[in-house]
C-alpha positions as CSV (number, residue, x, y, z in Angstrom):
1,M,136.1,-116.5,-91.6
2,A,137.6,-119.2,-89.4
3,Q,135.3,-120.7,-86.8
4,L,136.1,-120.4,-83.1
5,R,134.9,-122.4,-80.2
6,I,134.1,-120.5,-77.0
7,A,132.7,-121.4,-73.6
8,T,130.3,-119.2,-71.5
9,V,129.3,-119.3,-67.9
10,S,125.6,-118.7,-67.6
11,T,122.8,-119.6,-65.1
12,D,120.0,-118.9,-67.7
13,G,121.6,-119.8,-71.0
14,I,121.0,-116.3,-72.2
15,H,123.4,-114.1,-70.3
16,V,127.0,-114.4,-69.1
17,D,126.2,-114.0,-65.4
18,E,128.3,-116.3,-63.3
19,H,131.8,-116.4,-61.7
20,F,134.2,-118.9,-63.2
21,G,134.7,-120.6,-59.8
22,K,130.9,-121.1,-59.3
23,A,130.2,-122.6,-62.7
24,D,128.5,-126.0,-62.5
25,K,128.4,-126.1,-66.3
26,F,129.9,-124.4,-69.4
27,S,127.9,-123.7,-72.5
28,I,129.9,-124.3,-75.6
29,Y,129.4,-122.4,-78.8
30,D,130.9,-122.3,-82.3
31,V,131.3,-118.8,-83.7
32,G,131.8,-118.1,-87.3
33,D,129.4,-115.7,-89.1
34,Q,126.9,-116.6,-86.4
35,I,127.0,-118.0,-82.9
36,S,125.8,-121.6,-82.6
37,W,125.2,-123.6,-79.4
38,V,127.1,-126.9,-79.4
39,E,126.5,-128.4,-76.0
40,D,126.5,-127.9,-72.2
41,R,129.3,-129.5,-70.3
42,S,128.6,-130.2,-66.6
43,T,131.4,-129.7,-64.1
44,E,132.1,-129.5,-60.4
45,T,132.5,-126.0,-59.0
46,L,136.0,-124.8,-58.4
47,S,134.9,-122.5,-55.5
48,V,134.1,-124.0,-52.1
49,G,132.3,-120.8,-51.0
50,D,135.3,-119.5,-48.9
51,P,136.9,-116.5,-50.5
52,D,140.2,-117.5,-49.0
53,H,140.2,-121.1,-50.2
54,A,143.4,-122.5,-51.5
55,F,143.6,-123.1,-55.3
56,D,142.8,-126.7,-56.0
57,A,145.0,-127.7,-59.0
58,E,143.5,-131.1,-59.4
59,K,140.0,-129.8,-59.6
60,F,141.1,-127.0,-61.9
61,G,142.7,-129.6,-64.2
62,R,139.5,-131.5,-64.5
63,I,137.6,-128.2,-65.3
64,A,140.3,-127.1,-67.8
65,S,140.1,-130.4,-69.6
66,L,136.4,-129.6,-70.4
67,L,137.5,-126.4,-72.1
68,K,140.6,-127.6,-74.0
69,D,138.9,-127.2,-77.4
70,C,137.9,-123.6,-76.6
71,T,139.9,-120.5,-77.4
72,K,138.0,-118.2,-74.9
73,V,135.8,-118.6,-71.9
74,Y,133.4,-115.7,-71.1
75,V,132.7,-115.2,-67.4
76,K,131.2,-112.5,-65.1
77,Q,134.3,-112.8,-62.8
78,I,137.4,-114.9,-62.5
79,G,140.2,-115.1,-59.9
80,D,143.8,-114.1,-60.8
81,V,145.1,-117.7,-60.4
82,P,142.5,-119.5,-62.5
83,A,142.8,-116.7,-65.2
84,A,146.6,-117.1,-65.3
85,K,146.3,-120.9,-65.5
86,L,143.8,-120.8,-68.3
87,K,146.0,-118.3,-70.3
88,A,149.0,-120.7,-69.8
89,L,146.8,-123.4,-71.5
90,G,146.0,-121.1,-74.4
91,I,142.5,-120.3,-73.3
92,Q,141.7,-116.6,-72.9
93,P,139.4,-115.7,-70.0
94,V,137.1,-112.8,-71.0
95,V,135.3,-110.8,-68.3
96,F,132.0,-110.0,-70.0
97,K,128.6,-108.9,-68.8
98,G,125.7,-109.2,-71.2
99,S,123.8,-111.4,-73.6
100,I,125.6,-114.4,-75.1
101,A,124.1,-113.3,-78.4
102,D,126.1,-110.1,-78.2
103,I,129.5,-111.8,-77.8
104,D,132.0,-110.9,-80.6
105,P,135.0,-113.1,-80.0
106,H,137.0,-111.3,-82.7
107,T,137.1,-108.1,-80.6
108,A,137.8,-109.4,-77.0
């Protein structure tokens, strides 16, 4: 089975429990027969706390560069614009609620 690299947004390192825009780090995992933690990558948050804030393409670009080696990013929530921009880069955003250990990237 080919190995995949995924990213998760988690506040506790156990559950996918944070909005993409509020992420201050992404936890990176390699997934083959098992899921293996690789590293945490710190980032600035995309969200500024205002639900009507304008999309910041420059900030998004810096965040997306952290995820360029990932095929999917698992999030609790994500806005339509960031989701579309990730997809255009070949990174599939997956809305997921639950334990990181329960992720099966071959089905989502």
